[in-house]
PALUM-999686 format. One record per residue (C-alpha): x, y negated, z; residue in one letter; residue number from 1. Coordinates in nm, 3 decimals. Example, Ala and Ser with C-alpha at 12.3 -4.5 7.8 and 13.67 -1.06 7.14 Angstrom:
BEGIN
<node <1.230, 0.450, 0.780>, A, 1>
<node <1.367, 0.106, 0.714>, S, 2>
END
This chain:
BEGIN
<node <0.433, 3.472, -1.230>, M, 1>
<node <0.339, 3.445, -0.877>, E, 2>
<node <0.319, 3.112, -0.773>, L, 3>
<node <0.605, 3.085, -0.530>, I, 4>
<node <0.859, 3.182, -0.854>, E, 5>
<node <0.712, 2.920, -1.059>, V, 6>
<node <0.780, 2.648, -0.723>, I, 7>
<node <1.179, 2.785, -0.720>, L, 8>
<node <1.249, 2.746, -1.078>, T, 9>
<node <1.561, 2.549, -1.133>, K, 10>
<node <1.340, 2.331, -1.327>, E, 11>
<node <1.043, 2.259, -1.074>, N, 12>
<node <1.327, 2.225, -0.810>, L, 13>
<node <1.555, 1.989, -1.000>, N, 14>
<node <1.268, 1.751, -1.040>, R, 15>
<node <1.174, 1.760, -0.706>, A, 16>
<node <1.519, 1.649, -0.629>, Y, 17>
<node <1.491, 1.402, -0.838>, K, 18>
<node <1.173, 1.259, -0.745>, K, 19>
<node <1.271, 1.247, -0.376>, V, 20>
<node <1.619, 1.056, -0.482>, V, 21>
<node <1.406, 0.826, -0.675>, A, 22>
<node <1.193, 0.707, -0.390>, N, 23>
<node <1.474, 0.713, -0.125>, K, 24>
<node <1.338, 0.695, 0.214>, G, 25>
<node <1.520, 0.764, 0.530>, T, 26>
<node <1.647, 1.041, 0.670>, G, 27>
<node <1.444, 1.323, 0.940>, G, 28>
<node <1.540, 1.469, 1.224>, V, 29>
<node <1.846, 1.655, 1.124>, D, 30>
<node <1.982, 1.280, 1.039>, G, 31>
<node <2.093, 1.425, 0.631>, V, 32>
<node <2.017, 1.126, 0.415>, T, 33>
<node <1.883, 1.117, 0.075>, V, 34>
<node <2.240, 1.024, -0.058>, E, 35>
<node <2.374, 1.309, 0.115>, E, 36>
<node <2.130, 1.590, 0.042>, L, 37>
<node <2.292, 1.661, -0.326>, G, 38>
<node <2.580, 1.788, -0.188>, N, 39>
<node <2.394, 1.960, 0.101>, Y, 40>
<node <2.196, 2.169, -0.154>, I, 41>
<node <2.484, 2.240, -0.405>, R, 42>
<node <2.672, 2.403, -0.090>, E, 43>
<node <2.365, 2.581, 0.024>, N, 44>
<node <2.085, 2.681, -0.287>, R, 45>
<node <2.106, 3.016, -0.328>, E, 46>
<node <2.081, 3.069, 0.062>, K, 47>
<node <1.781, 2.818, 0.089>, I, 48>
<node <1.600, 2.992, -0.227>, I, 49>
<node <1.643, 3.372, -0.046>, T, 50>
<node <1.513, 3.222, 0.280>, S, 51>
<node <1.190, 3.038, 0.087>, L, 52>
<node <1.140, 3.359, -0.127>, R, 53>
<node <1.142, 3.631, 0.175>, N, 54>
<node <0.972, 3.379, 0.403>, R, 55>
<node <1.263, 3.318, 0.694>, T, 56>
<node <1.275, 2.918, 0.585>, Y, 57>
<node <1.176, 2.760, 0.930>, I, 58>
<node <1.104, 2.363, 0.832>, P, 59>
<node <1.239, 2.117, 1.090>, K, 60>
<node <0.983, 1.876, 1.276>, P, 61>
<node <0.887, 1.581, 1.078>, V, 62>
<node <1.013, 1.250, 1.272>, R, 63>
<node <0.756, 1.062, 1.422>, R, 64>
<node <0.748, 0.638, 1.324>, V, 65>
<node <0.480, 0.387, 1.347>, F, 66>
<node <0.425, 0.117, 1.108>, I, 67>
<node <0.160, -0.159, 1.179>, P, 68>
<node <-0.208, -0.174, 1.067>, K, 69>
<node <-0.388, -0.473, 0.960>, D, 70>
<node <-0.573, -0.462, 1.259>, N, 71>
<node <-0.304, -0.450, 1.484>, G, 72>
<node <-0.292, -0.123, 1.574>, K, 73>
<node <-0.031, 0.144, 1.438>, K, 74>
<node <-0.031, 0.415, 1.191>, R, 75>
<node <0.162, 0.739, 1.247>, P, 76>
<node <0.367, 0.855, 1.003>, L, 77>
<node <0.581, 1.178, 1.005>, G, 78>
<node <0.898, 1.187, 0.804>, I, 79>
<node <1.043, 1.517, 0.728>, P, 80>
<node <1.397, 1.572, 0.656>, T, 81>
<node <1.532, 1.526, 0.312>, A, 82>
<node <1.540, 1.863, 0.235>, L, 83>
<node <1.209, 1.948, 0.363>, D, 84>
<node <1.081, 1.649, 0.135>, R, 85>
<node <1.210, 1.830, -0.148>, T, 86>
<node <1.077, 2.157, -0.106>, I, 87>
<node <0.734, 1.970, -0.020>, Q, 88>
<node <0.748, 1.797, -0.366>, Q, 89>
<node <0.832, 2.145, -0.526>, A, 90>
<node <0.530, 2.246, -0.385>, I, 91>
<node <0.350, 1.990, -0.448>, S, 92>
<node <0.416, 1.997, -0.790>, Q, 93>
<node <0.251, 2.341, -0.948>, P, 94>
<node <-0.044, 2.263, -0.693>, I, 95>
<node <-0.091, 1.924, -0.819>, S, 96>
<node <-0.107, 2.096, -1.182>, D, 97>
<node <-0.386, 2.366, -1.114>, I, 98>
<node <-0.630, 2.108, -0.886>, Y, 99>
<node <-0.605, 1.823, -1.179>, E, 100>
<node <-0.812, 2.040, -1.378>, K, 101>
<node <-1.061, 2.112, -1.122>, I, 102>
<node <-1.062, 1.745, -0.897>, F, 103>
<node <-1.375, 1.522, -0.906>, S, 104>
<node <-1.358, 1.232, -1.188>, D, 105>
<node <-1.457, 1.016, -0.886>, Y, 106>
<node <-1.154, 1.081, -0.685>, S, 107>
<node <-0.851, 0.814, -0.766>, Y, 108>
<node <-0.600, 0.847, -0.480>, G, 109>
<node <-0.268, 0.993, -0.518>, F, 110>
<node <-0.310, 1.154, -0.882>, R, 111>
<node <-0.107, 1.082, -1.230>, P, 112>
<node <-0.271, 0.836, -1.427>, G, 113>
<node <-0.537, 0.720, -1.150>, R, 114>
<node <-0.482, 0.404, -0.945>, S, 115>
<node <-0.640, 0.165, -0.671>, C, 116>
<node <-0.798, -0.044, -0.958>, H, 117>
<node <-0.966, 0.242, -1.121>, D, 118>
<node <-1.143, 0.332, -0.809>, A, 119>
<node <-1.267, -0.085, -0.771>, I, 120>
<node <-1.391, -0.066, -1.124>, R, 121>
<node <-1.589, 0.239, -1.083>, Q, 122>
<node <-1.770, 0.103, -0.791>, A, 123>
<node <-1.839, -0.229, -0.985>, L, 124>
<node <-1.970, 0.012, -1.233>, E, 125>
<node <-2.229, 0.130, -0.991>, Y, 126>
<node <-2.337, -0.196, -0.841>, L, 127>
<node <-2.374, -0.331, -1.210>, N, 128>
<node <-2.615, -0.046, -1.250>, E, 129>
<node <-2.820, -0.152, -0.962>, G, 130>
<node <-2.708, 0.076, -0.707>, Y, 131>
<node <-2.651, -0.237, -0.443>, E, 132>
<node <-2.627, -0.021, -0.102>, W, 133>
<node <-2.298, 0.071, 0.022>, V, 134>
<node <-2.277, 0.364, 0.266>, V, 135>
<node <-1.920, 0.331, 0.379>, D, 136>
<node <-1.767, 0.631, 0.534>, I, 137>
<node <-1.504, 0.629, 0.782>, D, 138>
<node <-1.343, 0.944, 0.856>, I, 139>
<node <-1.171, 0.936, 1.212>, E, 140>
<node <-0.805, 0.988, 1.232>, Q, 141>
<node <-0.857, 1.198, 0.879>, F, 142>
<node <-0.499, 1.316, 0.832>, F, 143>
<node <-0.444, 1.381, 1.181>, D, 144>
<node <-0.755, 1.614, 1.227>, K, 145>
<node <-0.755, 1.843, 0.896>, V, 146>
<node <-0.814, 2.161, 1.018>, N, 147>
<node <-0.527, 2.426, 0.897>, H, 148>
<node <-0.726, 2.707, 0.903>, D, 149>
<node <-1.016, 2.572, 0.682>, K, 150>
<node <-0.729, 2.394, 0.463>, L, 151>
<node <-0.568, 2.752, 0.366>, I, 152>
<node <-0.899, 2.883, 0.292>, Q, 153>
<node <-0.963, 2.592, 0.046>, I, 154>
<node <-0.618, 2.672, -0.104>, L, 155>
<node <-0.636, 3.030, -0.140>, R, 156>
<node <-0.939, 2.993, -0.375>, E, 157>
<node <-0.698, 2.867, -0.635>, Q, 158>
<node <-0.354, 2.938, -0.469>, V, 159>
<node <-0.394, 3.326, -0.457>, N, 160>
<node <-0.010, 3.349, -0.357>, D, 161>
<node <0.043, 3.473, 0.029>, S, 162>
<node <0.432, 3.369, 0.008>, T, 163>
<node <0.321, 3.009, -0.099>, T, 164>
<node <0.023, 2.984, 0.141>, L, 165>
<node <0.311, 3.118, 0.439>, N, 166>
<node <0.510, 2.825, 0.342>, L, 167>
<node <0.217, 2.557, 0.342>, I, 168>
<node <0.135, 2.687, 0.683>, R, 169>
<node <0.464, 2.659, 0.811>, K, 170>
<node <0.502, 2.285, 0.720>, Y, 171>
<node <0.145, 2.212, 0.867>, L, 172>
<node <0.288, 2.384, 1.185>, K, 173>
<node <0.614, 2.254, 1.178>, A, 174>
<node <0.575, 2.009, 1.467>, G, 175>
<node <0.645, 1.642, 1.534>, V, 176>
<node <0.979, 1.483, 1.726>, M, 177>
<node <0.885, 1.143, 1.893>, E, 178>
<node <1.119, 1.033, 2.155>, N, 179>
<node <1.369, 1.315, 2.149>, G, 180>
<node <1.075, 1.532, 2.228>, L, 181>
<node <0.918, 1.818, 1.985>, E, 182>
<node <0.592, 1.844, 2.033>, K, 183>
<node <0.353, 2.109, 1.827>, A, 184>
<node <0.094, 2.043, 1.535>, T, 185>
<node <-0.231, 2.187, 1.607>, I, 186>
<node <-0.480, 2.023, 1.347>, T, 187>
<node <-0.350, 1.773, 1.098>, G, 188>
<node <-0.126, 1.645, 0.811>, V, 189>
<node <0.113, 1.416, 0.901>, P, 190>
<node <0.135, 1.134, 0.649>, Q, 191>
<node <0.471, 1.091, 0.529>, G, 192>
<node <0.546, 1.372, 0.297>, G, 193>
<node <0.463, 1.490, -0.055>, P, 194>
<node <0.276, 1.792, 0.067>, L, 195>
<node <0.007, 1.591, 0.306>, S, 196>
<node <-0.107, 1.385, -0.020>, V, 197>
<node <-0.194, 1.714, -0.225>, V, 198>
<node <-0.333, 1.866, 0.094>, C, 199>
<node <-0.561, 1.576, 0.194>, S, 200>
<node <-0.699, 1.584, -0.182>, N, 201>
<node <-0.729, 1.955, -0.209>, V, 202>
<node <-0.954, 1.919, 0.157>, Y, 203>
<node <-1.164, 1.650, 0.044>, L, 204>
<node <-1.219, 1.763, -0.289>, D, 205>
<node <-1.498, 1.960, -0.102>, K, 206>
<node <-1.672, 1.697, -0.016>, L, 207>
<node <-1.616, 1.542, -0.377>, D, 208>
<node <-1.797, 1.844, -0.507>, K, 209>
<node <-2.088, 1.805, -0.247>, E, 210>
<node <-2.147, 1.459, -0.355>, L, 211>
<node <-2.145, 1.548, -0.745>, E, 212>
<node <-2.394, 1.844, -0.642>, Y, 213>
<node <-2.658, 1.584, -0.445>, R, 214>
<node <-2.603, 1.366, -0.763>, G, 215>
<node <-2.491, 1.048, -0.576>, L, 216>
<node <-2.276, 0.785, -0.693>, R, 217>
<node <-1.941, 0.753, -0.504>, F, 218>
<node <-1.598, 0.661, -0.555>, T, 219>
<node <-1.285, 0.809, -0.375>, R, 220>
<node <-0.938, 0.692, -0.249>, Y, 221>
<node <-0.771, 0.924, -0.017>, A, 222>
<node <-1.014, 0.929, 0.270>, D, 223>
<node <-1.120, 0.578, 0.195>, D, 224>
<node <-1.525, 0.693, 0.059>, V, 225>
<node <-1.781, 0.444, -0.038>, L, 226>
<node <-2.155, 0.589, -0.174>, I, 227>
<node <-2.397, 0.389, -0.360>, F, 228>
<node <-2.767, 0.391, -0.361>, T, 229>
<node <-3.068, 0.181, -0.482>, K, 230>
<node <-3.246, 0.140, -0.148>, S, 231>
<node <-3.119, 0.088, 0.214>, E, 232>
<node <-3.352, 0.399, 0.329>, M, 233>
<node <-3.173, 0.633, 0.088>, A, 234>
<node <-2.831, 0.452, 0.205>, A, 235>
<node <-2.944, 0.573, 0.577>, N, 236>
<node <-3.041, 0.917, 0.486>, R, 237>
<node <-2.714, 0.962, 0.311>, V, 238>
<node <-2.533, 0.844, 0.573>, M, 239>
<node <-2.650, 1.045, 0.819>, K, 240>
<node <-2.671, 1.368, 0.597>, S, 241>
<node <-2.311, 1.341, 0.483>, I, 242>
<node <-2.161, 1.239, 0.828>, S, 243>
<node <-2.339, 1.583, 0.957>, N, 244>
<node <-2.208, 1.779, 0.646>, W, 245>
<node <-1.870, 1.649, 0.697>, L, 246>
<node <-1.881, 1.761, 1.071>, E, 247>
<node <-2.003, 2.111, 0.997>, R, 248>
<node <-1.812, 2.223, 0.696>, K, 249>
<node <-1.496, 2.034, 0.717>, L, 250>
<node <-1.497, 1.981, 1.121>, F, 251>
<node <-1.392, 1.634, 1.039>, L, 252>
<node <-1.566, 1.371, 1.307>, K, 253>
<node <-1.724, 1.005, 1.125>, V, 254>
<node <-1.638, 0.737, 1.289>, N, 255>
<node <-1.981, 0.609, 1.433>, A, 256>
<node <-1.870, 0.231, 1.477>, T, 257>
<node <-1.719, 0.224, 1.163>, K, 258>
<node <-1.976, 0.426, 0.943>, T, 259>
<node <-2.216, 0.201, 0.826>, K, 260>
<node <-2.475, 0.104, 0.539>, V, 261>
<node <-2.395, -0.253, 0.414>, V, 262>
<node <-2.494, -0.463, 0.136>, R, 263>
<node <-2.172, -0.524, -0.108>, P, 264>
<node <-2.057, -0.846, 0.048>, T, 265>
<node <-2.022, -0.701, 0.337>, R, 266>
<node <-1.831, -0.400, 0.232>, S, 267>
<node <-1.426, -0.399, 0.224>, K, 268>
<node <-1.263, -0.124, 0.021>, Y, 269>
<node <-0.897, -0.105, -0.072>, L, 270>
<node <-0.830, -0.467, 0.072>, G, 271>
<node <-1.113, -0.625, -0.189>, F, 272>
<node <-1.424, -0.721, -0.109>, T, 273>
<node <-1.777, -0.769, -0.341>, F, 274>
<node <-1.922, -1.090, -0.471>, L, 275>
<node <-2.205, -1.163, -0.740>, K, 276>
<node <-2.077, -1.423, -1.016>, N, 277>
<node <-2.249, -1.530, -1.281>, G, 278>
<node <-2.535, -1.290, -1.220>, G, 279>
<node <-2.232, -0.981, -1.226>, E, 280>
<node <-2.065, -0.804, -0.913>, W, 281>
<node <-1.691, -0.875, -0.899>, K, 282>
<node <-1.434, -0.837, -0.681>, V, 283>
<node <-1.219, -1.080, -0.449>, K, 284>
<node <-0.920, -1.002, -0.199>, P, 285>
<node <-1.058, -0.987, 0.159>, T, 286>
<node <-0.976, -1.263, 0.425>, T, 287>
<node <-0.737, -1.019, 0.613>, E, 288>
<node <-0.529, -0.972, 0.287>, K, 289>
<node <-0.502, -1.329, 0.256>, K, 290>
<node <-0.392, -1.429, 0.620>, K, 291>
<node <-0.179, -1.120, 0.607>, K, 292>
<node <0.018, -1.288, 0.255>, L, 293>
<node <0.035, -1.592, 0.441>, K, 294>
<node <0.141, -1.470, 0.759>, K, 295>
<node <0.432, -1.220, 0.573>, K, 296>
<node <0.573, -1.538, 0.412>, L, 297>
<node <0.558, -1.752, 0.706>, S, 298>
<node <0.735, -1.484, 0.909>, E, 299>
<node <1.006, -1.506, 0.625>, Y, 300>
<node <1.011, -1.868, 0.580>, L, 301>
<node <1.078, -1.961, 0.954>, K, 302>
<node <1.307, -2.261, 0.912>, R, 303>
<node <1.548, -2.126, 1.226>, G, 304>
<node <1.609, -1.858, 0.914>, R, 305>
<node <1.528, -1.988, 0.602>, A, 306>
<node <1.789, -2.299, 0.677>, V, 307>
<node <2.074, -2.055, 0.688>, A, 308>
<node <2.007, -1.883, 0.347>, R, 309>
<node <2.091, -2.002, 0.013>, P, 310>
<node <1.794, -2.148, -0.096>, L, 311>
<node <1.786, -1.960, -0.462>, A, 312>
<node <1.784, -1.649, -0.255>, A, 313>
<node <1.476, -1.755, -0.047>, T, 314>
<node <1.332, -1.831, -0.349>, I, 315>
<node <1.408, -1.509, -0.512>, K, 316>
<node <1.259, -1.315, -0.228>, R, 317>
<node <0.959, -1.510, -0.201>, V, 318>
<node <0.876, -1.439, -0.594>, N, 319>
<node <0.891, -1.083, -0.511>, E, 320>
<node <0.633, -1.100, -0.234>, M, 321>
<node <0.377, -1.303, -0.398>, V, 322>
<node <0.456, -1.113, -0.764>, R, 323>
<node <0.384, -0.785, -0.585>, G, 324>
<node <0.065, -0.948, -0.384>, W, 325>
<node <-0.065, -1.067, -0.734>, I, 326>
<node <-0.016, -0.790, -0.906>, N, 327>
<node <-0.217, -0.576, -0.700>, Y, 328>
<node <-0.503, -0.842, -0.654>, F, 329>
<node <-0.476, -0.950, -1.005>, R, 330>
<node <-0.844, -0.761, -1.116>, I, 331>
<node <-1.028, -0.975, -0.842>, G, 332>
<node <-1.151, -1.350, -0.873>, L, 333>
<node <-0.888, -1.622, -0.711>, M, 334>
<node <-0.833, -1.892, -0.924>, K, 335>
<node <-0.953, -2.121, -0.662>, E, 336>
<node <-0.750, -1.941, -0.359>, Y, 337>
<node <-0.399, -1.901, -0.603>, M, 338>
<node <-0.408, -2.289, -0.653>, E, 339>
<node <-0.475, -2.379, -0.267>, K, 340>
<node <-0.210, -2.105, -0.187>, F, 341>
<node <0.056, -2.262, -0.443>, G, 342>
<node <0.023, -2.588, -0.263>, E, 343>
<node <0.085, -2.429, 0.075>, W, 344>
<node <0.415, -2.254, -0.073>, L, 345>
<node <0.554, -2.553, -0.214>, R, 346>
<node <0.506, -2.754, 0.098>, H, 347>
<node <0.668, -2.473, 0.284>, K, 348>
<node <0.953, -2.472, 0.054>, I, 349>
<node <0.983, -2.838, 0.051>, R, 350>
<node <0.988, -2.813, 0.443>, V, 351>
<node <1.345, -2.594, 0.389>, I, 352>
<node <1.472, -2.809, 0.124>, V, 353>
<node <1.458, -3.096, 0.375>, M, 354>
<node <1.582, -2.940, 0.708>, K, 355>
<node <1.902, -2.817, 0.491>, Q, 356>
<node <1.969, -3.206, 0.418>, W, 357>
<node <1.900, -3.261, 0.786>, K, 358>
<node <2.089, -3.576, 0.842>, K, 359>
<node <1.877, -3.907, 0.728>, P, 360>
<node <2.185, -4.006, 0.550>, K, 361>
<node <2.189, -3.683, 0.324>, T, 362>
<node <1.798, -3.686, 0.287>, V, 363>
<node <1.799, -4.071, 0.177>, Y, 364>
<node <2.107, -4.007, -0.071>, R, 365>
<node <1.938, -3.671, -0.216>, N, 366>
<node <1.604, -3.840, -0.236>, L, 367>
<node <1.719, -4.128, -0.403>, S, 368>
<node <1.934, -3.959, -0.632>, Y, 369>
<node <1.636, -3.732, -0.768>, L, 370>
<node <1.395, -4.036, -0.749>, N, 371>
<node <1.663, -4.176, -1.002>, W, 372>
<node <1.715, -3.914, -1.204>, K, 373>
<node <1.338, -3.823, -1.273>, N, 374>
<node <1.216, -4.180, -1.281>, H, 375>
<node <0.971, -4.136, -0.991>, N, 376>
<node <0.957, -4.466, -0.956>, G, 377>
<node <0.978, -4.503, -0.547>, F, 378>
<node <1.166, -4.810, -0.432>, S, 379>
<node <1.441, -4.762, -0.177>, R, 380>
<node <1.239, -4.883, 0.115>, E, 381>
<node <0.989, -4.602, 0.063>, E, 382>
<node <1.273, -4.336, 0.062>, I, 383>
<node <1.472, -4.492, 0.351>, Y, 384>
<node <1.138, -4.481, 0.574>, K, 385>
<node <1.106, -4.119, 0.496>, V, 386>
<node <1.467, -4.024, 0.582>, A, 387>
<node <1.431, -4.233, 0.890>, N, 388>
<node <1.110, -4.140, 0.979>, S, 389>
<node <1.071, -3.999, 1.382>, R, 390>
<node <0.783, -3.736, 1.242>, L, 391>
<node <0.876, -3.364, 1.217>, G, 392>
<node <0.983, -3.189, 0.919>, W, 393>
<node <0.657, -3.060, 0.825>, Y, 394>
<node <0.471, -3.380, 0.835>, R, 395>
<node <0.743, -3.534, 0.631>, R, 396>
<node <0.723, -3.274, 0.356>, S, 397>
<node <0.371, -3.344, 0.324>, G, 398>
<node <0.423, -3.753, 0.210>, M, 399>
<node <0.337, -3.851, -0.112>, N, 400>
<node <0.750, -3.930, -0.162>, V, 401>
<node <0.853, -3.611, -0.091>, V, 402>
<node <0.585, -3.449, -0.296>, N, 403>
<node <0.681, -3.649, -0.606>, F, 404>
<node <1.061, -3.601, -0.603>, I, 405>
<node <1.048, -3.259, -0.514>, I, 406>
<node <0.799, -3.195, -0.787>, S, 407>
<node <0.615, -2.890, -0.875>, K, 408>
<node <0.822, -2.882, -1.163>, D, 409>
<node <1.157, -2.958, -1.016>, L, 410>
<node <1.083, -2.628, -0.770>, L, 411>
<node <0.966, -2.407, -1.076>, E, 412>
<node <1.212, -2.497, -1.331>, N, 413>
<node <1.526, -2.683, -1.165>, R, 414>
<node <1.671, -2.516, -0.886>, I, 415>
<node <2.027, -2.422, -0.944>, K, 416>
<node <2.109, -2.065, -0.972>, D, 417>
<node <1.818, -2.007, -1.200>, G, 418>
<node <1.590, -1.926, -0.919>, A, 419>
<node <1.270, -2.172, -0.989>, G, 420>
<node <0.987, -2.118, -0.750>, L, 421>
<node <0.712, -1.905, -0.897>, L, 422>
<node <0.353, -2.067, -0.955>, N, 423>
<node <0.086, -1.836, -0.837>, P, 424>
<node <-0.210, -1.975, -1.031>, L, 425>
<node <0.000, -1.964, -1.350>, S, 426>
<node <0.118, -1.580, -1.261>, Y, 427>
<node <-0.212, -1.487, -1.197>, Y, 428>
<node <-0.379, -1.645, -1.526>, L, 429>
<node <-0.163, -1.452, -1.723>, V, 430>
<node <-0.191, -1.139, -1.542>, K, 431>
<node <-0.559, -1.185, -1.598>, V, 432>
<node <-0.498, -1.296, -1.941>, G, 433>
<node <-0.657, -1.626, -1.922>, I, 434>
END
């Protein structure tokens, strides 16, 4: 069976449709939502399949959107229509099955059963074996610079089906719609569609094979590549040689300012950096990722908006954000940071509680009640001073009276509607099995 027939089987198309629906996402340039997609496919199924089989199907341009990066710049994404996402997913599934058998063991990005954590563990294994010089390869605008002819040439080695390759090329050339204007795509695989993920791995598999052929220790997650050597001299030689190879063989430009040879403690990879602990290499979240977490929470907990929401709703959303962050960074050392972060977070919530009480009379009444109920032992005079202080809410919420009365235990276990504030340190220790 030719590959296009595998792609167009009912089973493969249904699996692709379910995956797209499960991922949700916004609509493309045609305005058709994922929720509306089912009806559209039911009404046009045979027409779509026939046009794909006889090469008359024309993909629509992707819708250009930008998402902010950590460095303040913006990453361009291309959002295909819901139908094109489904067709791309249907193409990607059998191609992934073909390539999974030949992809490198040291490639971890967007592959079944592999994750960022696996890439980090592999890096640590190299470091602990004594490969303590890191070549950090930064490919300049990789997803925008993939050469279409080279990609099709590479695909043809395993995908010997002209109809499928013709359809993939159409998706590569589909164009981009930005501010109402359509632009042609001469190079690149716009991030945002299922096909870009598979194509990027297929393209960079050539790099993986070259690194393996040279006997180099490396780990790759999408276009994030680290190579490990035992000496600075070897690292510099590898950096120069591989940069040259990427430009000659894959027509990719290496960012000269970001590609560098560094010691592990100066290297950043997938949000982590490396440190030596007890004679063994470990990882921890980068300072930038810690700042980003606080910034995100600070935005959500801005008093004007947070005070207007029910406290239980605020805490539930904060818990979701903190859990997600800890789940990703849990393989890193961060016990001390989690303890300090927990104190910061509880202070932010106390500020909101105090601000919601608003009037000095209400603050006094509520603090007095909690003081009596929980046997905190503060005098009426001490509580009165806090309630009627001219200090701002932030300063008042840091006073001993407030810290002890609106205690850690109260925030975690005795908020109404069952919305106890997550204790970051406790959650992290559970995740790492301590």
